[in-house]
C-alpha positions in Angstrom: 0.0 0.0 0.0 1.4 3.4 -1.0 2.8 5.6 1.8 0.5 8.4 1.3 -2.6 6.2 1.8 -1.1 4.8 5.0 -0.6 8.3 6.0 -4.2 9.2 5.1 -5.4 6.3 7.2 -3.3 7.2 10.2 -4.3 11.0 10.1 -8.1 10.3 9.6 -8.2 7.7 12.1 -6.3 9.7 14.6 -8.4 12.9 14.1 -11.6 11.1 14.3 -10.5 9.1 17.4 -9.7 12.4 19.2 -12.8 14.2 18.0 -15.0 11.1 19.0 -13.4 10.9 22.4 -14.1 14.5 23.1 -17.6 14.2 21.6 -18.3 11.3 24.1 -18.5 13.8 26.8 -21.3 15.6 25.1 -23.7 13.3 26.9 -22.8 15.3 30.2 -23.6 18.6 28.4 -27.0 17.2 27.5 -27.6 15.9 31.0 -26.7 19.3 32.6 -29.0 21.2 30.2 -31.8 18.7 30.9 -31.1 18.9 34.6 -31.2 22.7 34.5 -34.5 22.5 32.4 -36.1 20.2 35.2 -34.8 22.6 38.1 -36.0 25.7 36.4 -39.4 24.3 35.7 -39.8 23.2 39.2 -38.4 26.1 41.3 -38.2 29.0 38.9 -39.7 30.2 35.6 -39.1 27.6 32.8 -36.3 28.4 30.4 -37.1 28.8 26.8 -33.8 27.6 25.5 -33.3 24.4 27.3 -35.1 21.9 25.0 -33.7 23.2 21.8 -30.2 23.5 23.2 -30.4 19.9 24.3 -31.4 18.9 20.9 -28.4 20.9 19.4 -26.2 19.3 21.9 -27.5 15.9 21.0 -26.8 16.6 17.2 -23.2 17.5 18.2 -23.0 14.3 20.2 -24.3 12.0 17.7 -22.9 13.4 14.5 -19.4 14.1 15.8 -19.2 10.7 17.5 -20.3 8.9 14.1 -17.0 8.6 12.5 -15.4 7.3 15.8 -18.3 4.7 15.9 -17.6 3.6 12.4 -13.9 3.3 13.2 -14.6 1.1 16.1 -16.9 -1.1 14.2 -19.8 0.0 16.5 -22.3 0.6 13.6 -25.2 -1.7 13.1 -24.7 -4.9 11.1 -26.9 -7.9 10.2 -24.9 -10.6 12.0 -27.1 -13.5 10.7 -24.4 -14.2 8.3 -21.6 -11.8 8.9 -20.7 -13.1 12.3 -19.8 -16.6 11.0 -17.7 -15.2 8.1 -13.8 -15.3 8.0 -11.9 -11.9 8.2 -11.3 -12.1 4.5 -14.9 -12.6 3.6 -16.0 -9.6 5.9 -13.3 -7.4 4.2 -14.8 -8.3 0.8 -18.3 -7.5 1.8 -17.3 -4.4 3.7 -15.1 -3.2 0.9 -18.1 -3.4 -1.5 -20.8 -2.1 0.8 -18.9 0.8 1.9 -19.6 2.4 -1.6 -23.2 2.6 -0.6 -22.2 4.5 2.6 -20.0 6.8 0.6 -22.6 7.5 -2.0 -25.2 8.3 0.9 -22.7 10.5 2.8 -21.9 12.4 -0.4 -25.6 13.0 -1.2 -26.0 14.1 2.6 -22.9 16.6 2.2 -24.3 18.1 -0.9 -27.8 18.7 0.8 -26.0 19.9 3.9 -24.0 22.3 1.9 -27.2 23.8 0.3 -29.1 24.0 3.6 -26.0 25.6 5.4 -25.3 28.2 2.7 -29.1 29.1 2.7 -28.7 29.4 6.5 -25.9 31.8 6.2 -27.3 33.8 3.4 -30.7 34.5 5.1 -29.6 34.4 8.6 -32.0 31.5 9.3 -33.5 31.1 12.8 -35.5 28.6 14.5 -39.2 29.3 14.4 -39.6 28.8 18.2 -39.8 31.4 20.9 -36.0 31.4 21.6 -35.2 31.8 18.0 -31.5 30.8 17.9 -29.6 31.0 14.7 -29.4 27.5 12.8 -26.1 27.9 11.1 -24.0 26.5 14.1 -25.9 23.3 14.2 -25.7 22.9 10.4 -22.1 23.8 10.3 -21.7 21.0 12.9 -23.6 18.6 10.9 -21.6 19.3 7.8 -18.3 18.6 9.7 -19.7 15.4 11.2 -20.9 14.2 7.8 -17.4 15.1 6.3 -15.7 13.3 9.1 -17.8 10.1 8.4 -17.1 10.4 4.6 -13.3 10.5 5.3 -13.5 7.6 7.9 -15.6 5.5 5.3 -12.7 6.1 2.9 -10.2 5.0 5.5 -12.2 2.0 6.3 -12.3 1.0 2.5 -8.5 1.3 2.4 -8.1 -0.7 5.5 -10.2 -3.6 3.8 -8.2 -3.3 0.7 -5.1 -3.7 2.7 -6.6 -6.6 4.5 -7.5 -8.4 1.3 -3.9 -7.9 0.1 -2.7 -9.5 3.3 -1.4 -6.3 4.8 -2.9 -5.2 8.2 -2.9 -1.4 9.0 
């Protein structure tokens, strides 16, 4: 396998591992927001921002952790057949099916770009009482989709290397 492809796999895997490990702590951010929501509704005036902010935090948590989840092999698979296959058979199937994922992620990225550029162009805001700008969550989604796309390509390269008898 060429040196630059090995470098690509190492850089993408390392970056996604660091971002994914950081994103894991987003669960505590969501818990804090929802805890404050419960406290403010019980003892004070209800906050307008808590539900939507928890949703935005959840978007960051899931979308930024997606590439790391793909890297760890934590994605959902149909293990009815897959679990009994050899590593080589799994690599063949994964190397083929990753193209469907890449196609899907490219379409998501194109749609996300359109939506994000619209959000910037028109200063799009949420139609709720709090009315936050939507571009931060859309940019987060674009970054997460791009990270997943880069990780899917990395997984493809690792599968091809495994088929050639080289372990990355």
